[in-house]
N, C-alpha and C positions, 0 to 999 in steps of 0.2 A: 545287175549293176547297182552299186550303192550311190544313188544320186546325191545324197547328202554329203558324202565324202568327196565326191567329184566337185560339188559346188564349193565346199570349203577349200579344196585345193586351188580351184580357179580364183577364188577371192584372195587367197594368200599370194598367188602368182600376180594377181592384179596389182597389189601393193608394191611388189618388187618391180613390176614392169613400169609403173608410174614413176618410180624413182630412177630407174636405169635408162629409160627412153631418151632423155636429154643427153646423157653421156654417149649413148650409141650414135646419136645424130652428130655430136661433136667429133666422134671417131671417123665418121664418113667424111666430114669436112677436112679433117687432117689427112685422110688418104687422098683427097683431091690435090693436096699440096706436096705430095711426094715427088721428089726430083732425083735425078741421078746425074753423075758427071757425063760429059760428052763421051760418046762411044768410040773407042779406039779399036777398029776392026782388026788391027794387026795383033792386038793383045787379048781382046775380049773373045770369049768363046760363046757360041750361041747354041750349044747343045744342052745346056741346063746342068752340066756337071761341074763347072768351075765355080770358084768362090766369087768371081768378079763378073758374073753374067748380068749385065744391066737389063737385057731383054727379059730374062727369067724373073728378075726382081720386079720389074714393072708389071709383068703378067700376073705374078702372084699377088701384087697389091690390087690390081684390077679385079681379080677373082675375089679377094677378101672384101673389097668394097661392094661388089655385087651381092655377096652373101649377107653382108651387114644390111644392105638395103632391103633384101628379101625378108630378113628377120624383123626389121623395123616395120615393114608393111604388115607382116603377120601379127606382130604385137599390137599395132594400132588397130587392126581389125578386131582382135580379141578384146581390147580395151573398150572399143565402141560397142561391141555386143554386150559386154557386162554393164556398161553405163546405160544402155537402152533398156536392159532388163530391170 
């Protein structure tokens, strides 16, 4: 393994992470504010195939938020490790 190349890549990523981390946190806050119209069970489909699936939309936003939070934690951990080194 080329440790010099690995270190250079990590430091390059560190610079990108430091800049993008605040934006990622803002995106998570925006996902908290996602709302949908009231559910009309006569018209809304709940099988995930229709264009007006409020449940499907909310679930996808919840999954997206969870993924972003995991990425933020991973990046914060990497940043801390680099700064400690």
